[in-house]
DRENDO-1510 file (C-alpha; in Angstrom, 1 decimal, always signed):
<recs>
REC; n; res; u; v; w
REC; 1; MET; +135.0; +20.2; +98.4 .
REC; 2; THR; +134.1; +22.9; +95.9 .
REC; 3; THR; +133.6; +21.6; +92.4 .
REC; 4; ILE; +134.6; +23.6; +89.3 .
REC; 5; ALA; +133.8; +23.4; +85.6 .
REC; 6; LEU; +136.0; +25.1; +83.0 .
REC; 7; ALA; +135.1; +26.5; +79.6 .
REC; 8; ASP; +137.9; +27.6; +77.3 .
REC; 9; ASP; +138.4; +26.8; +73.6 .
REC; 10; HIS; +142.2; +26.7; +73.9 .
REC; 11; VAL; +142.8; +23.1; +74.8 .
REC; 12; LEU; +146.4; +23.3; +76.1 .
REC; 13; LEU; +145.6; +26.3; +78.2 .
REC; 14; ARG; +142.5; +24.7; +79.6 .
REC; 15; LYS; +144.3; +21.4; +80.4 .
REC; 16; GLY; +147.0; +23.4; +82.2 .
REC; 17; LEU; +144.4; +25.4; +84.1 .
REC; 18; ALA; +142.5; +22.3; +85.1 .
REC; 19; SER; +145.7; +20.8; +86.5 .
REC; 20; LEU; +146.5; +24.0; +88.4 .
REC; 21; VAL; +143.0; +24.2; +89.8 .
REC; 22; GLN; +143.2; +20.7; +91.1 .
REC; 23; ASN; +146.6; +21.4; +92.6 .
REC; 24; LEU; +145.0; +24.4; +94.4 .
REC; 25; GLY; +142.7; +21.9; +96.2 .
REC; 26; TYR; +139.6; +22.1; +94.0 .
REC; 27; THR; +137.8; +19.3; +92.1 .
REC; 28; VAL; +137.4; +19.8; +88.4 .
REC; 29; LEU; +134.0; +18.3; +87.6 .
REC; 30; PHE; +134.3; +18.7; +83.8 .
REC; 31; GLU; +135.8; +20.8; +81.0 .
REC; 32; ALA; +134.1; +22.4; +78.0 .
REC; 33; ASP; +135.4; +23.6; +74.6 .
REC; 34; HIS; +132.9; +26.5; +74.4 .
REC; 35; GLY; +129.9; +28.0; +76.0 .
REC; 36; GLN; +127.4; +25.8; +74.1 .
REC; 37; GLU; +129.1; +22.6; +75.4 .
REC; 38; MET; +129.1; +24.1; +78.9 .
REC; 39; ILE; +125.3; +24.8; +78.8 .
REC; 40; GLU; +124.6; +21.3; +77.4 .
REC; 41; LYS; +126.5; +19.6; +80.2 .
REC; 42; LEU; +124.7; +21.8; +82.8 .
REC; 43; GLN; +121.3; +20.9; +81.2 .
REC; 44; ALA; +122.3; +17.2; +81.3 .
REC; 45; GLY; +122.6; +17.4; +85.1 .
REC; 46; ALA; +126.1; +18.4; +85.9 .
REC; 47; ALA; +126.2; +20.8; +88.8 .
REC; 48; PRO; +129.5; +22.5; +89.6 .
REC; 49; ASP; +129.7; +25.0; +92.4 .
REC; 50; LEU; +131.7; +27.4; +90.3 .
REC; 51; VAL; +132.3; +27.9; +86.6 .
REC; 52; LEU; +135.6; +29.4; +85.4 .
REC; 53; LEU; +134.5; +31.0; +82.1 .
REC; 54; ASP; +136.5; +32.3; +79.2 .
REC; 55; ILE; +135.0; +35.2; +77.3 .
REC; 56; ASN; +136.1; +34.8; +73.7 .
REC; 57; MET; +134.8; +31.3; +72.6 .
REC; 58; PRO; +133.1; +29.9; +69.5 .
REC; 59; MET; +129.5; +28.7; +69.5 .
REC; 60; LYS; +128.5; +30.7; +72.6 .
REC; 61; ASP; +130.9; +33.2; +74.1 .
REC; 62; GLY; +131.4; +33.9; +77.8 .
REC; 63; TYR; +128.8; +36.8; +77.9 .
REC; 64; GLU; +126.0; +34.6; +76.6 .
REC; 65; THR; +127.0; +31.6; +78.7 .
REC; 66; ALA; +127.2; +33.7; +81.9 .
REC; 67; ARG; +123.7; +35.1; +81.2 .
REC; 68; TRP; +122.3; +31.6; +80.6 .
REC; 69; ILE; +123.8; +30.4; +83.9 .
REC; 70; ARG; +122.4; +33.4; +85.8 .
REC; 71; GLU; +118.9; +32.8; +84.4 .
REC; 72; HIS; +118.8; +29.0; +84.5 .
REC; 73; GLN; +121.3; +27.9; +87.2 .
REC; 74; PRO; +121.6; +30.9; +89.5 .
REC; 75; LEU; +123.2; +28.9; +92.3 .
REC; 76; ILE; +126.3; +28.3; +90.2 .
REC; 77; LYS; +128.9; +31.0; +90.6 .
REC; 78; VAL; +130.8; +32.3; +87.6 .
REC; 79; LEU; +134.3; +33.6; +87.6 .
REC; 80; ALA; +135.3; +35.3; +84.3 .
REC; 81; LEU; +138.8; +34.5; +82.9 .
REC; 82; SER; +139.9; +36.7; +80.0 .
REC; 83; MET; +142.6; +38.4; +78.1 .
REC; 84; TYR; +140.5; +41.6; +78.0 .
REC; 85; ASP; +141.1; +44.2; +80.7 .
REC; 86; ASP; +138.9; +46.9; +79.3 .
REC; 87; GLU; +136.0; +48.4; +81.3 .
REC; 88; SER; +133.2; +47.3; +78.8 .
REC; 89; ALA; +134.2; +43.6; +79.1 .
REC; 90; VAL; +134.2; +43.8; +82.9 .
REC; 91; ILE; +130.9; +45.6; +83.0 .
REC; 92; ARG; +129.2; +43.3; +80.6 .
REC; 93; MET; +130.4; +40.1; +82.4 .
REC; 94; LEU; +129.3; +41.5; +85.8 .
REC; 95; LYS; +125.9; +42.5; +84.3 .
REC; 96; ASN; +125.5; +39.0; +83.0 .
REC; 97; GLY; +126.1; +37.4; +86.4 .
REC; 98; ALA; +129.9; +37.0; +86.9 .
REC; 99; ARG; +131.0; +37.2; +90.5 .
REC; 100; GLY; +134.6; +38.2; +89.7 .
REC; 101; TYR; +136.9; +38.8; +86.8 .
REC; 102; ILE; +140.6; +37.8; +86.4 .
REC; 103; LEU; +143.1; +38.0; +83.6 .
REC; 104; LYS; +144.7; +34.9; +82.0 .
REC; 105; ASP; +148.2; +36.3; +82.7 .
REC; 106; CYS; +147.5; +36.5; +86.5 .
REC; 107; GLU; +149.8; +34.7; +88.9 .
REC; 108; PRO; +148.6; +31.3; +90.3 .
REC; 109; SER; +148.3; +33.0; +93.7 .
REC; 110; GLU; +145.7; +35.4; +92.4 .
REC; 111; LEU; +143.8; +32.6; +90.9 .
REC; 112; ARG; +143.7; +30.8; +94.2 .
REC; 113; THR; +142.6; +34.0; +95.9 .
REC; 114; ALA; +139.8; +34.5; +93.4 .
REC; 115; LEU; +138.6; +31.0; +93.6 .
REC; 116; ASP; +138.6; +31.1; +97.4 .
REC; 117; ALA; +136.8; +34.4; +97.5 .
REC; 118; VAL; +134.1; +33.4; +95.0 .
REC; 119; SER; +133.5; +30.0; +96.6 .
REC; 120; GLN; +133.5; +31.2; +100.2 .
REC; 121; LYS; +132.3; +34.9; +100.1 .
REC; 122; GLY; +130.4; +34.9; +96.8 .
REC; 123; PHE; +132.5; +37.6; +95.1 .
REC; 124; TYR; +136.1; +38.4; +94.2 .
REC; 125; TYR; +137.1; +42.0; +94.5 .
REC; 126; SER; +140.2; +43.2; +92.6 .
REC; 127; GLU; +141.5; +46.4; +91.0 .
REC; 128; MET; +139.2; +45.8; +88.0 .
REC; 129; VAL; +136.2; +44.7; +90.0 .
REC; 130; THR; +135.8; +46.7; +93.2 .
REC; 131; GLY; +133.3; +45.8; +95.9 .
REC; 132; ARG; +131.3; +48.9; +95.0 .
REC; 133; LEU; +130.9; +47.8; +91.4 .
REC; 134; VAL; +129.9; +44.3; +92.3 .
REC; 135; HIS; +127.4; +45.3; +94.9 .
REC; 136; SER; +125.9; +48.0; +92.6 .
REC; 137; ILE; +124.8; +45.1; +90.4 .
REC; 138; ALA; +124.3; +42.3; +92.8 .
REC; 139; ALA; +123.0; +43.9; +96.0 .
REC; 140; ASP; +119.3; +44.4; +96.5 .
REC; 141; ASP; +119.1; +47.8; +98.1 .
REC; 142; GLU; +116.0; +49.4; +96.6 .
REC; 143; ASN; +115.5; +52.1; +99.2 .
REC; 144; ASN; +119.0; +53.4; +98.9 .
REC; 145; CYS; +118.8; +53.3; +95.1 .
REC; 146; SER; +115.4; +55.2; +95.1 .
REC; 147; LYS; +116.9; +58.0; +97.2 .
REC; 148; LYS; +119.8; +58.3; +94.8 .
REC; 149; LEU; +117.6; +58.2; +91.7 .
REC; 150; LEU; +115.4; +61.0; +93.1 .
REC; 151; ALA; +118.4; +63.2; +93.5 .
REC; 152; LEU; +119.2; +63.2; +89.8 .
REC; 153; SER; +118.1; +66.0; +87.6 .
REC; 154; ASP; +116.8; +65.4; +84.1 .
REC; 155; ARG; +120.0; +66.6; +82.6 .
REC; 156; GLU; +122.1; +64.4; +84.8 .
REC; 157; THR; +119.9; +61.4; +83.8 .
REC; 158; THR; +120.4; +62.2; +80.2 .
REC; 159; PHE; +124.1; +62.5; +80.7 .
REC; 160; LEU; +124.2; +59.2; +82.5 .
REC; 161; LYS; +122.4; +57.4; +79.7 .
REC; 162; LEU; +124.9; +58.8; +77.1 .
REC; 163; ALA; +127.8; +57.9; +79.4 .
REC; 164; CYS; +126.7; +54.3; +79.0 .
REC; 165; THR; +127.4; +54.4; +75.2 .
REC; 166; GLU; +130.8; +54.5; +73.5 .
REC; 167; MET; +130.6; +58.2; +73.0 .
REC; 168; SER; +133.4; +60.3; +74.3 .
REC; 169; TYR; +132.7; +63.1; +76.8 .
REC; 170; LYS; +133.3; +65.6; +74.0 .
REC; 171; GLU; +130.7; +63.8; +71.8 .
REC; 172; ILE; +128.3; +63.7; +74.7 .
REC; 173; ALA; +128.7; +67.5; +75.1 .
REC; 174; ALA; +127.9; +68.0; +71.4 .
REC; 175; GLU; +124.8; +65.6; +71.6 .
REC; 176; MET; +123.5; +67.6; +74.6 .
REC; 177; HIS; +124.4; +71.0; +73.1 .
REC; 178; LEU; +126.5; +71.8; +76.1 .
REC; 179; SER; +130.2; +72.7; +76.5 .
REC; 180; PRO; +132.7; +70.1; +77.5 .
REC; 181; ARG; +133.3; +72.0; +80.7 .
REC; 182; THR; +129.6; +71.7; +81.6 .
REC; 183; ILE; +129.7; +67.9; +80.9 .
REC; 184; ASP; +132.7; +67.6; +83.2 .
REC; 185; GLY; +130.6; +69.3; +85.8 .
REC; 186; TYR; +127.7; +66.8; +85.4 .
REC; 187; ARG; +130.2; +63.9; +85.6 .
REC; 188; ASP; +131.8; +65.3; +88.8 .
REC; 189; ALA; +128.5; +66.0; +90.4 .
REC; 190; LEU; +127.3; +62.4; +89.7 .
REC; 191; PHE; +130.6; +61.0; +91.1 .
REC; 192; GLU; +129.9; +62.9; +94.3 .
REC; 193; LYS; +126.2; +62.1; +94.5 .
REC; 194; LEU; +126.6; +58.4; +93.8 .
REC; 195; ASN; +129.9; +58.1; +95.7 .
REC; 196; LEU; +131.7; +56.8; +92.6 .
REC; 197; LYS; +135.0; +57.5; +91.0 .
REC; 198; THR; +135.0; +56.1; +87.5 .
REC; 199; ARG; +132.9; +56.1; +84.3 .
REC; 200; THR; +132.6; +52.3; +84.8 .
REC; 201; GLY; +130.9; +52.9; +88.1 .
REC; 202; LEU; +128.4; +55.3; +86.5 .
REC; 203; VAL; +127.6; +52.7; +83.8 .
REC; 204; VAL; +127.1; +49.9; +86.3 .
REC; 205; TYR; +124.9; +52.1; +88.4 .
REC; 206; ALA; +122.7; +53.0; +85.4 .
REC; 207; ILE; +122.4; +49.4; +84.3 .
REC; 208; LYS; +121.5; +48.3; +87.9 .
REC; 209; ASN; +118.8; +50.9; +88.3 .
REC; 210; GLY; +117.2; +50.5; +84.9 .
REC; 211; ILE; +118.4; +53.9; +83.6 .
REC; 212; TYR; +120.1; +52.3; +80.7 .
REC; 213; GLN; +119.1; +49.0; +79.0 .
REC; 214; VAL; +121.8; +47.0; +77.3 .
</recs>
């Protein structure tokens, strides 16, 4: 039976979540109030199959904790659980090793689907985390990546790096001394070349291939 550890600083929510997880047929190995406690328990020898990890926690947040797990306990799968539904939070958690991302206000049925998918298939795909985004970080497809990288012009690479920042497309145009229409052209060309549809996809691709360092 798949074992699960939970980290969330909201005790009532965590207790309710632990009860729900057990009712869904999983075994809750332990709970933690924050990321630091999660790490300490893992260092002490606890070995859950999957960690359900909140993002906003004291001591160590979900980003730091997920990164530590990826680096020190890579066999443990991480499913992010958060109130945040913005692209930057999703990208950052995926980059730090999360195998899926769900919101705290999701239905119990979605939680079951996510837990089943991560434990059985390795990833949970959703509207926020598409298969393409996950695999652009997790898959090891060096040959395909090299071909795509060679197809990018210097200008496109520069645009891609700036697209990874918090700058708007209008601000990127000013930074590159180009018109907003030209920047839109670079964006659309990259969407077509890399077979992507969103700015999030561009950012994940850039991080995966070392074009942009976070």
